[in-house]
KOLVO-990431 format. One record per residue (C-alpha): residue number from 1; residue in three letters; x, y, z. Coordinates in pm, 1 decimal. Layout:
NODE NUM ALA X Y Z
...
END
This chain:
NODE 1 MET -0.8 1.8 0.1
NODE 2 LYS 127.1 342.3 -88.4
NODE 3 LEU -89.7 564.1 133.5
NODE 4 PHE -344.3 524.3 407.8
NODE 5 VAL -564.3 823.6 487.1
NODE 6 ALA -717.3 831.0 836.7
NODE 7 VAL -1030.5 1043.1 881.9
NODE 8 LEU -1201.4 1081.8 1217.7
NODE 9 CYS -1565.2 1175.2 1245.6
NODE 10 TYR -1697.4 1314.4 1572.3
NODE 11 ARG -2027.7 1500.4 1554.1
NODE 12 VAL -1968.5 1602.6 1192.0
NODE 13 PRO -2098.8 1325.0 962.9
NODE 14 ASP -2210.6 1575.8 696.3
NODE 15 LEU -1862.8 1737.9 684.1
NODE 16 THR -1704.8 1391.4 679.6
NODE 17 ILE -1900.4 1298.8 370.5
NODE 18 GLU -1792.4 1624.9 203.1
NODE 19 CYS -1431.4 1541.5 294.7
NODE 20 LEU -1469.2 1194.8 139.6
NODE 21 GLN -1623.9 1348.7 -170.4
NODE 22 SER -1320.6 1571.6 -212.2
NODE 23 LEU -1090.8 1274.1 -157.9
NODE 24 SER -1278.7 1066.6 -416.3
NODE 25 ARG -1161.6 1308.9 -683.5
NODE 26 GLU -796.5 1277.3 -574.9
NODE 27 ILE -771.0 906.8 -490.5
NODE 28 GLN -682.2 804.7 -844.6
NODE 29 ARG -385.1 1040.6 -852.1
NODE 30 VAL -201.3 824.2 -594.3
NODE 31 PRO -234.6 456.5 -683.7
NODE 32 GLY -238.6 225.5 -385.8
NODE 33 THR -432.9 458.7 -159.7
NODE 34 LYS -689.9 343.1 98.3
NODE 35 VAL -901.3 551.4 330.7
NODE 36 GLY -1015.3 458.9 680.0
NODE 37 VAL -1297.5 650.1 848.5
NODE 38 CYS -1338.5 622.5 1226.5
NODE 39 GLU -1685.2 720.2 1350.7
NODE 40 ASN -1546.2 824.8 1683.2
NODE 41 GLY -1832.4 806.1 1929.7
NODE 42 THR -2088.7 1044.7 1784.5
NODE 43 GLY -2370.8 795.1 1839.8
NODE 44 GLY -2717.4 827.8 1700.3
NODE 45 ALA -2749.0 774.4 1326.6
NODE 46 ALA -2400.3 902.0 1236.0
NODE 47 ALA -2252.4 559.6 1161.5
NODE 48 GLU -2549.1 460.6 944.2
NODE 49 GLN -2531.6 791.7 758.7
NODE 50 LEU -2158.1 740.3 681.6
NODE 51 ALA -2207.8 376.2 580.5
NODE 52 LYS -2491.2 470.7 346.5
NODE 53 ALA -2287.3 746.7 182.4
NODE 54 ILE -1992.3 513.2 125.5
NODE 55 GLU -2215.0 247.9 -31.9
NODE 56 GLU -2425.1 481.9 -246.0
NODE 57 ASN -2126.2 675.0 -382.1
NODE 58 GLY -1931.3 361.9 -469.7
NODE 59 TRP -1647.9 438.7 -228.7
NODE 60 SER -1632.3 97.5 -63.4
NODE 61 SER -1348.6 -19.6 -292.5
NODE 62 TRP -1113.6 229.4 -122.8
NODE 63 CYS -1284.7 335.9 198.1
NODE 64 GLU -1360.5 136.6 512.6
NODE 65 LEU -1566.5 254.7 806.9
NODE 66 THR -1484.6 167.1 1169.5
NODE 67 VAL -1722.3 256.6 1447.0
NODE 68 VAL -1609.5 308.4 1806.7
NODE 69 TYR -1800.4 415.0 2114.5
NODE 70 PRO -1744.2 614.3 2327.8
NODE 71 ASN -1516.3 876.7 2175.7
NODE 72 ARG -1145.2 802.4 2201.6
NODE 73 GLY -1020.8 1145.5 2114.8
NODE 74 PHE -801.5 1240.8 1822.7
NODE 75 THR -514.8 1019.0 1932.5
NODE 76 GLY -704.0 706.7 2023.5
NODE 77 GLY -934.6 718.6 1723.8
NODE 78 ASN -647.4 757.3 1477.2
NODE 79 ASN -431.3 492.8 1642.1
NODE 80 LEU -724.7 251.1 1641.0
NODE 81 ILE -742.6 241.8 1261.9
NODE 82 ILE -376.2 296.5 1182.5
NODE 83 GLN -206.9 35.6 1405.4
NODE 84 PRO -368.7 -275.2 1242.1
NODE 85 LEU -243.1 -157.5 900.2
NODE 86 LEU 110.2 -101.8 1029.7
NODE 87 ASP 102.8 -459.4 1163.0
NODE 88 SER -42.1 -600.2 839.4
NODE 89 ALA 138.6 -785.6 558.8
NODE 90 ASP 101.7 -477.9 332.8
NODE 91 PRO 166.5 -173.3 551.7
NODE 92 PRO 131.5 170.9 393.7
NODE 93 GLU 444.4 363.2 298.8
NODE 94 TYR 277.0 680.6 430.1
NODE 95 VAL -7.8 760.6 666.8
NODE 96 LEU -206.7 1082.8 619.8
NODE 97 LEU -394.7 1225.1 915.7
NODE 98 LEU -683.8 1427.6 775.6
NODE 99 ASN -949.0 1612.3 974.7
NODE 100 ALA -1309.3 1546.8 882.3
NODE 101 ASP -1369.3 1920.3 867.0
NODE 102 THR -1148.5 1959.8 557.1
NODE 103 ILE -1190.3 1975.7 183.0
NODE 104 VAL -900.7 1837.6 -22.5
NODE 105 LEU -817.9 2063.1 -313.8
NODE 106 GLU -685.4 1943.3 -649.1
NODE 107 HIS -347.4 1768.1 -632.4
NODE 108 ALA -319.2 1826.1 -256.2
NODE 109 VAL -261.6 1462.9 -161.7
NODE 110 GLU -45.9 1392.9 -467.3
NODE 111 SER 176.8 1691.0 -380.0
NODE 112 LEU 235.3 1562.8 -26.9
NODE 113 VAL 320.7 1212.1 -139.8
NODE 114 GLN 550.0 1340.5 -416.1
NODE 115 PHE 732.0 1563.3 -163.4
NODE 116 MET 786.4 1269.3 71.5
NODE 117 ASP 914.0 1055.4 -216.9
NODE 118 ASP 1158.8 1328.2 -310.2
NODE 119 CYS 1274.3 1406.9 42.9
NODE 120 PRO 1368.5 1085.1 226.9
NODE 121 SER 1489.5 1280.7 534.5
NODE 122 ALA 1134.2 1409.3 592.3
NODE 123 GLY 939.8 1209.4 843.0
NODE 124 ILE 644.2 1448.1 850.8
NODE 125 ALA 496.7 1706.8 613.9
NODE 126 GLY 192.5 1933.4 633.8
NODE 127 SER -29.8 2112.4 388.2
NODE 128 GLN -116.9 2478.3 351.3
NODE 129 LEU -446.1 2526.7 539.4
NODE 130 LEU -704.5 2768.5 405.5
NODE 131 SER -1021.6 2911.9 552.4
NODE 132 ARG -1365.2 2880.5 390.2
NODE 133 GLU -1283.6 3206.8 209.3
NODE 134 ARG -953.5 3060.9 83.5
NODE 135 LYS -750.9 3280.8 319.3
NODE 136 TYR -428.7 3147.3 471.3
NODE 137 GLN -453.9 2975.7 809.0
NODE 138 ALA -147.8 2926.2 1025.6
NODE 139 SER 13.3 2610.7 887.4
NODE 140 LEU 363.8 2588.2 1036.0
NODE 141 PHE 498.6 2673.4 1378.5
NODE 142 ARG 796.2 2680.6 1607.8
NODE 143 PHE 802.5 2450.3 1912.8
NODE 144 PHE 649.8 2605.5 2219.2
NODE 145 ASN 890.6 2749.0 2475.1
NODE 146 VAL 904.7 3017.7 2744.8
NODE 147 LEU 928.3 3299.8 2487.2
NODE 148 THR 642.9 3170.0 2268.8
NODE 149 GLU 422.1 3146.7 2577.1
NODE 150 PHE 511.1 3499.2 2691.5
NODE 151 ASP 442.7 3635.6 2341.3
NODE 152 ARG 112.2 3436.6 2318.6
NODE 153 GLY -7.5 3594.0 2640.2
NODE 154 LEU 128.4 3946.3 2595.5
NODE 155 ARG 16.0 4016.9 2234.9
NODE 156 LEU 220.0 4327.3 2198.5
NODE 157 GLY 337.1 4401.1 1845.6
NODE 158 PHE 673.4 4549.3 1946.7
NODE 159 ALA 754.6 4247.8 2163.8
NODE 160 SER 644.3 4000.4 1898.7
NODE 161 LYS 870.6 4168.4 1643.8
NODE 162 LEU 1159.6 4170.0 1889.6
NODE 163 LEU 1112.3 3798.0 1961.7
NODE 164 SER 1027.7 3700.4 1606.4
NODE 165 SER 1336.5 3488.0 1551.3
NODE 166 TYR 1232.8 3273.5 1848.7
NODE 167 VAL 853.1 3264.1 1819.1
NODE 168 ALA 752.7 3325.4 1456.2
NODE 169 PRO 760.8 3053.2 1188.8
NODE 170 PRO 981.2 3105.9 882.2
NODE 171 PRO 814.4 3343.7 635.5
NODE 172 THR 872.5 3120.8 332.8
NODE 173 ALA 815.2 2756.2 246.8
NODE 174 SER 1073.5 2558.2 438.0
NODE 175 SER 1125.7 2306.1 709.5
NODE 176 ALA 913.6 2365.3 1023.4
NODE 177 ASP 927.9 2271.7 1384.8
NODE 178 TRP 574.7 2135.2 1372.0
NODE 179 VAL 268.2 2134.9 1145.3
NODE 180 PRO -99.5 2094.3 1243.0
NODE 181 GLY -253.3 1748.9 1260.9
NODE 182 ALA -549.1 1870.4 1049.0
NODE 183 CYS -351.4 1748.8 747.8
NODE 184 MET -22.0 1575.4 832.0
NODE 185 ILE 152.9 1303.9 635.8
NODE 186 LEU 370.9 1056.1 828.3
NODE 187 ARG 638.0 824.0 695.1
NODE 188 ARG 579.1 462.4 809.1
NODE 189 SER 949.1 395.7 874.7
NODE 190 MET 949.2 692.4 1111.1
NODE 191 LEU 639.4 560.8 1289.8
NODE 192 ASP 811.4 224.4 1325.3
NODE 193 GLU 1091.9 405.7 1507.1
NODE 194 ILE 905.7 655.2 1726.8
NODE 195 GLY 554.5 512.5 1758.1
NODE 196 LEU 209.1 649.5 1685.5
NODE 197 LEU 28.5 940.3 1851.6
NODE 198 ASP 61.4 960.6 2228.9
NODE 199 GLU -283.4 867.4 2357.7
NODE 200 GLY -204.0 1037.5 2683.4
NODE 201 PHE -294.7 1368.0 2513.3
NODE 202 TYR -650.3 1259.0 2416.9
NODE 203 THR -690.0 1559.8 2184.1
NODE 204 TYR -462.3 1862.9 2116.8
NODE 205 PHE -86.1 1904.5 2144.1
NODE 206 ASP -39.2 1551.8 2009.1
NODE 207 ASP 68.2 1689.6 1671.1
NODE 208 ILE 337.3 1908.5 1832.3
NODE 209 ASP 450.6 1611.2 2040.4
NODE 210 ILE 492.9 1371.2 1747.0
NODE 211 CYS 684.9 1637.0 1546.5
NODE 212 LEU 919.3 1690.2 1842.3
NODE 213 ARG 967.7 1313.7 1887.7
NODE 214 ALA 1049.2 1293.4 1514.4
NODE 215 ARG 1297.2 1575.9 1538.1
NODE 216 ARG 1475.2 1414.3 1834.5
NODE 217 ALA 1496.6 1088.6 1635.0
NODE 218 GLY 1663.8 1271.1 1344.1
NODE 219 TRP 1361.4 1319.1 1115.1
NODE 220 GLU 1263.8 1648.1 952.4
NODE 221 THR 921.6 1813.2 940.0
NODE 222 TRP 829.7 2019.9 631.5
NODE 223 TYR 558.2 2256.1 517.3
NODE 224 VAL 436.1 2192.0 161.3
NODE 225 PRO 241.7 2501.7 43.2
NODE 226 GLN 151.3 2358.0 -297.9
NODE 227 SER -69.7 2106.9 -111.3
NODE 228 GLU -380.3 2311.3 -25.2
NODE 229 ILE -656.9 2206.1 211.6
NODE 230 ILE -966.9 2399.2 317.3
NODE 231 HIS -1006.9 2364.8 693.4
NODE 232 PHE -1330.5 2451.3 874.0
NODE 233 GLU -1133.6 2510.2 1191.3
NODE 234 GLY -1293.0 2388.9 1520.0
NODE 235 ALA -1603.3 2239.1 1356.8
NODE 236 ALA -1604.9 1932.3 1587.2
NODE 237 THR -1474.3 2083.4 1910.2
NODE 238 ASP -1583.0 2446.9 1875.4
NODE 239 ILE -1230.8 2554.5 1974.6
NODE 240 GLY -1125.6 2836.5 1748.6
NODE 241 ARG -1470.7 2993.2 1751.0
NODE 242 THR -1496.7 3313.6 1949.8
NODE 243 PRO -1559.1 3333.3 2229.6
NODE 244 LYS -1604.5 2996.5 2403.8
NODE 245 ARG -1450.2 2872.3 2721.3
NODE 246 LEU -1160.4 2632.1 2657.6
NODE 247 PRO -1226.0 2280.5 2788.9
NODE 248 SER -1015.6 2133.7 3066.4
NODE 249 TYR -864.1 1875.5 2836.7
NODE 250 TRP -699.8 2154.5 2630.4
NODE 251 PHE -516.4 2290.0 2935.3
NODE 252 GLU -431.3 1937.7 3052.2
NODE 253 ALA -283.6 1851.4 2714.7
NODE 254 ARG -71.1 2167.2 2715.8
NODE 255 ARG 53.9 2085.5 3063.1
NODE 256 ARG 135.3 1728.5 2957.5
NODE 257 TYR 326.8 1850.0 2654.8
NODE 258 PHE 553.0 2079.2 2854.2
NODE 259 LEU 611.6 1836.8 3142.0
NODE 260 LYS 676.2 1543.2 2909.3
NODE 261 ASN 905.6 1720.5 2668.9
NODE 262 CYS 1058.2 2013.6 2857.9
NODE 263 GLY 1081.2 1915.1 3223.3
NODE 264 LYS 945.2 2066.0 3542.5
NODE 265 VAL 1156.2 2382.4 3552.9
NODE 266 HIS 1085.0 2479.8 3192.2
NODE 267 THR 712.7 2407.1 3240.3
NODE 268 ALA 701.1 2631.8 3546.1
NODE 269 LEU 876.8 2909.9 3357.2
NODE 270 ALA 642.9 2867.1 3061.4
NODE 271 ASP 341.9 2896.0 3292.2
NODE 272 ILE 481.6 3207.6 3459.7
NODE 273 ALA 562.4 3362.9 3119.0
NODE 274 PHE 213.0 3304.3 2983.2
NODE 275 LEU 32.5 3414.9 3298.7
NODE 276 CYS 237.4 3734.8 3326.8
NODE 277 GLY 194.0 3809.8 2957.1
NODE 278 LEU -179.2 3741.5 2964.3
NODE 279 ALA -235.5 3946.5 3280.2
NODE 280 SER -51.9 4238.1 3119.2
NODE 281 TRP -264.6 4207.1 2807.3
NODE 282 ARG -587.8 4191.4 3003.7
NODE 283 LEU -494.5 4508.0 3191.2
NODE 284 ARG -383.0 4685.1 2875.4
NODE 285 ARG -702.3 4583.8 2698.6
NODE 286 ARG -915.6 4741.6 2971.8
NODE 287 ILE -711.9 5063.1 2974.4
NODE 288 GLN -718.8 5095.9 2596.1
NODE 289 ARG -1081.8 4970.5 2573.0
NODE 290 LYS -994.1 4709.9 2315.5
NODE 291 PRO -1250.1 4444.6 2220.7
NODE 292 ASP -1228.5 4121.0 2417.1
NODE 293 PHE -1198.3 3811.6 2196.2
NODE 294 ASP -1042.3 3585.7 2457.8
NODE 295 PRO -1222.1 3269.6 2566.3
NODE 296 PRO -1409.6 3335.2 2891.3
NODE 297 HIS -1211.8 3286.4 3215.0
NODE 298 LEU -886.5 3229.9 3021.5
NODE 299 LEU -658.2 3383.3 3287.0
NODE 300 ALA -828.7 3203.9 3576.8
NODE 301 ASP -837.6 2872.3 3389.3
NODE 302 SER -472.0 2903.0 3284.5
NODE 303 PHE -368.7 2956.2 3645.7
NODE 304 ARG -592.9 2675.1 3774.4
NODE 305 HIS -436.1 2426.1 3528.6
NODE 306 SER -79.6 2551.4 3572.2
NODE 307 VAL 175.3 2339.3 3760.1
NODE 308 PHE 140.6 2574.4 4055.2
NODE 309 CYS -212.1 2449.9 4113.1
NODE 310 SER -210.4 2109.1 3942.8
NODE 311 GLY 137.4 1991.7 4046.1
NODE 312 PHE 428.6 1855.4 3850.8
NODE 313 GLU 315.9 1495.1 3801.7
NODE 314 LEU 296.7 1383.3 3440.8
NODE 315 ARG -60.6 1266.2 3392.4
NODE 316 THR -279.1 1130.4 3117.6
NODE 317 VAL -542.5 1374.3 2994.2
NODE 318 LYS -884.2 1260.7 3113.0
NODE 319 ASN -1125.8 1152.6 2842.0
NODE 320 PRO -1431.9 1369.3 2913.1
NODE 321 VAL -1677.3 1123.4 2760.8
NODE 322 LEU -1532.0 791.6 2867.7
NODE 323 THR -1796.1 585.5 3043.0
NODE 324 THR -1678.7 231.1 2980.9
NODE 325 PRO -1335.8 76.9 3057.8
NODE 326 GLU -1269.0 -46.4 2703.1
NODE 327 PRO -1449.0 96.6 2394.3
NODE 328 ALA -1557.6 -159.4 2142.2
NODE 329 SER -1505.4 -118.5 1767.1
NODE 330 ILE -1640.0 -276.1 1454.0
NODE 331 SER -1556.1 -243.3 1087.0
NODE 332 MET -1821.6 -179.7 824.5
END
């Protein structure tokens, strides 16, 4: 198998079908491609809706549906359908993580695969993400550190410019520290070496984590702008829509990332940097009467989930919907 595309559906069966429709136009461009859809705990009629769409559109020759309940998060749902293929007699050369809230534009998948074929040192590559209006979304980043957290909280143009070499991604197409998991291609030989997504994250920060693990193992991560994907950001989780309170698992995943990869001292400094920067911004916003687009209770929630309140123990992010000890899964 050349490529396996993993698509997770959680509460967005209509968008998932649109995503598959866009993939159906591109599947022939990369021979040896299969798609796996994981209906990740939506419940109701979502699984039947997806199964019907796959059958009626004639996609069953290249697309298989797996249903799991309850939701396993981004990490568990993806690993559930990817691991059996890696263990099979015909494992894919590449695995593409693709959000259900995406539309694959012409040649996008082909461009990613061609790039990976031409760049054997690349373990991971990401597409250029576009909004509904075809405007650029942030598609490559630097690894989080104390300075990125201070800048993220402070939001002061002068400071951002001063720190740009430490916090801003390269302005042109190039290698990146990490790319978003909304559309991320992974080399199988790299996965054999470093493993799949860390299920301790549940959802969020897992894409940063796997890019960092790849970097430490000697693999490169690249941004491929000629591969364009429309991304309806936050369609399943509502994160990214303004303003909505960030869920606890977002803060827990951030905390896990820093403690796991940066250590206790760096995590404490990152928390201090963000809290100080954010407090300064909140005060400046009030004085200057700027509009408030922050998620509600962001400062209080950030402090409550910091290591100063939650401690320094490395913990697994709690699955907010887990009600049974071991979710069951079936293939359709």
